[in-house]
N, C-alpha and C positions, 0 to 999 in steps of 0.2 A: 378723466381727472375731474373731481368735484371740488368746488370751492367750499369754504367753511359756511355752514348753516346750522343754526341752533333752534330753529322751530319751523314747522310746516304743518299743513293739513292733508290728511289722506282719507280715502274712502276704503273701507274694508268690508268684506262679506264672506261668510262661510258658505260651503256648498250645500245645495239641496239634497235631501235623501232621494234615492231612486225609487220609482214606483214598483210595487209588487207585480208579478206577472199572472195573467189568467191563461192557463194552458191545460190541455188534457193529453194523457198518454195516447199514443197511436201505435199499437203493437199488433203484429200479425196474429190472427186467431184470438184477439182480445177485442171484441166489438164495442165493449163499453169501458174503455180505459178511464181510470179515475183522474182527478185533478193533480197536476204536478207543476203548477206555477211557482217559480222560485222568488226569493225575497230581493228587494232592491238594495243596492249598496249604500253605504253611509257617506254623507257629504264630507268633504275635507274641512279641517279646522283652520282657523286663523291663528298663527303662532308667532309671537315675538321672540326673536333669538338675540340675546345680548352678545355682541361681537367685540372682544377686547382690542381688536385691531382697528376698529372704526373710531374716527375722531370727529365726525360731522354727520349731519342729517342730509347732506347734499344728495345722496342717492335716492332718498325718499322724496325730495323735492322734484327730482327729475321723473320719478315714476309714482304718480299720486293715487293709483287705484290698485287694490290687491284683492283678488277674488279667488277663493279656493274652488277646486273642481267639484262638480256635482257627482253624486253617486249614480252608477249606471242602473237601468231597470233590470229586474229579475228576468230570467228566461225559463223556457220549458225544461223538463227533466229535473226540476227542483234546483236549477243552477242559480247561484247567488250572483247578483250584479256586482261588479267591481267597485270598491270604495274610491271616492274622489281623493285626489292628491291635495295635501295641505298647502296653504299659502304661508310661506315662512318670510317674515319681515325682519331683516337684520338691522339692529340699532346699536349705537354706542352705549357704553356704561354711563349711568347717570340719566337715562331717558325717563321721562314722565309722560304718561298717556292721560289726556283730558277729554272730556266730552266737548265737542266743538261748539255746541250751542250754549251749554250752561257754564262751561269753564271748570266744572268740578273735576277733581283728580279721580280717575278711575283706578289707575295702578301706577305706583312708583317702582320702576324696575331695578332699583338699587339692590345689590345682593342677590339678584335673580339671574339664572343662566338661560332659562327657557320658560315662557309663560303662554299658556293656551288662553287666548282672549275670547274667541268664540269657538264653540264646538259645532261641527257640521250636523245637519239634520239627519235623523235616523231614517233608514230605508223602510219602505212599506212591506208588509207581509204579502206573499203570494197566495193564490187561492188554495194551495195545498193545505194551508193552516185552517181553512174554514170548512173542511169536509166533516160531515157527521153521518150517523146512521140514517138520519132522516133527510139530510141534504148532501147527497153524494156527488152532485155536480155543480158546486158553487161557481157562478160566473162573475164574480167580483174579486178584487184584490185591494189592498190598502195603498193609498197614495203615500209618497215619501213626505217627510216633514221638511218644510222650507228651512233654509239657513237663516242666519241673522246678518244684518248689515247696519253700519253706523259710520258717520263721519267723525273722525277724532283729530284732536290737536296734539301733535307730538312736539315735546319740548325737551331740550338737552340742557342739563346743568352739569357742567364739568366737575368731576370729582377730583379734588386736590386737597393737600394738607394745609398749605399756606397760600393765601391769595395776596398778590401785590396790588396795592391801591395807591394812586397818586395822580397829580396833574400831568398833562402831556410833558414829555421830556424830563421827568423826575429821575430817570435812571433805572426804571424797572427792568427794561430789556437787557441793559448792560449787566445788572446784577444776576438776572436769570442765566444769561450766557456764561457768566463767570463761575457760577456755582454748579451748573448742570451741563448736560449734553445738548441743550437747546441751541438753536441758531436763529434766534429772533432778530429781526432787522433793527439796526441802530442807526439813527440819523439825527441831525440837528434841527428838525422841524416838527411842529405839532402833529400828533396822531400818526406817528410812524407805525405804531402798532394798531392795526385795524381789527384784528381778531385775537381772541385769547390764545396764548401760547403756553405749553406745558414743558416742564423739564424735571428730571429726576436727580435729586441731591442724595447721594449715598452716604449713610452713616452706619458704620459697623455692618450688621446684617439687615439694616432697615433702609428701605427706599422711601424718601420723603418727596412727595410730588408738589412742585411749586407752580403756581399759575400767574402769568403776567397778563393782567386785565387791561384793556385799552384805557387810555387816559380819561379820567373823569374831569368834567368842568362843573362849575357852580350851576345848579339847576338840573343836573343830570337825573335826579330822582323824578323830575317832572317831564323828562323827555328830551332835555337839551343835550346836544353832542352825542358821542358814541357811548358814554358811560352808562346811560340808562339801559341800553340794549344788552349790556353784559354784566350788570350788577347782579343778576340772578346767579351767576357762576360763583359768586363769593359765598352764597348761602350755605353750601355744603362744606366749606373749608373748616379745618380745626382752629385755625388762627389767621390773623390779618396782619400784614406788614404795611404800615403807612410810610410811603417814601416822600420826603420833602426836599426839593431842590434848594440848597443853601445859596445858590447864585441867583435865585429868583426873588424879586422884591416882595413877593407874597409869603415869604418863608415863615413869618410869625402866625399868620391866620390860616395857612394852608391846612394844617392838621385839623383844626376845629371845623373848617369847611368840609373836608373829606368825611369826617365823622357825622356831620349834620346831613350830608347827602345819603350816607348809608342808613342813618336812623330814619330818614324820611321814607326810604324804600322799604326797610325792614328793621324795626327797632331792635330786634333780638341780635342783630349783627354786632351791636356794641358790647354784648356780653362775651364775645369770643376773646380768647387770649390775644394780645397784640403787642406790637413794638413800633415805636416811631424811629425811622431811620433817616438821619440827616445826610443827604448825599452830596457829592462833589466838594468835600471839605478840603481838597487839595488846592482849590482856587483861592487866590489872595483875598483876604478880608473876611473869609467865612469863619475863622476861629472865634471872633467876637460875636458873630451872629449865632454861633452854636451855643455860647453861654447864654445869650438872650432867649434862645429857644428853650433851653433847659429850665430857665427861670420862669418862663411863661407857662410851662406844664410840669410843675414840680412832682406831681404824682404819677408821671408817665415815664416808662423806661425809654431812654433815648440812646441810640447807638450812632456814633459818628462813622461815616463810611466814605472811602474813596476807592472805587473799583480800579482807577488808574494807577494808584500807588499800592493798593492792597491793604491800606490802613482800615481797621475795623472789620475786616472779613471774618476773622476768627470769632469776634464778638457776635456778629450776625448769625453765623452758623450755630453757635451755642444757644442763641435765643430761639432759633427755629427748632432745634432739637428739643429744647425745654417745652416749647408750646405743643409739640406733637407727642413726645414721650418723656415726660419729666422724670419718670422712674429710672431712665437710662443714664442720668447724670449723677 
């Protein structure tokens, strides 16, 4: 069983091509048998396989080196050396491959099922290929071509339709559990959610994937708290749901702070469709706070929500559907 991991470094190498063979026929009554050295086999490829059942890079963190098999040398009687076995690396959907040294993105595996990253080296030709009328007994063969190797940085960005953003204990996990088949832990202390959780909200024939991102704190974009580590997972979402705890004294500035953190990390995130969800409105005194919140952000859609009583659930559902597929409403 592997824990959640969304980045790691691995060393990968394709196989070397097998060398060609130097060989001559040895047949009875044929004193001067000609060259019959076979070709070397091809080295194995390095192949990334996107596995829809994987949710973490944990297996790659446990096994950091992947080497394809080398091709086998050719043999006499023009026998071809066997090809090397590919090294298949299974990764989750949303995986990005970067150069470990430069950080440059080499391949984004979104929408890809299988990707050949490195091809194996070609096998060398046996001496059978080099016979001519003037050179009837060539005593050399071609060496196999070496494979390629590289250290890469593997990064996972969860693919979800709506990302939940909020301070710790804003009610993200409770909402995810209420709307989906998820079983995210809910408790009354900060950072109950330590890794992103996904759930599927079904609407008609459409599955809408919701992501509960660990609580963000002020300064997350600069590395504070858990938020920075997981902000990357919001990058692929179609929309963002900002959850504000109306029982928290920071209820008025929370929304602006959250957007500032997202903007500092990646300004384009603010262009995504969004909704501000005021949570825990069943608690006494939050009704007046709700009106103050709406007045503070008059150009923002605000939905009042209580997972405990069910108030506002329908409004939130409709907002999510509208963000993902507005044509369906």
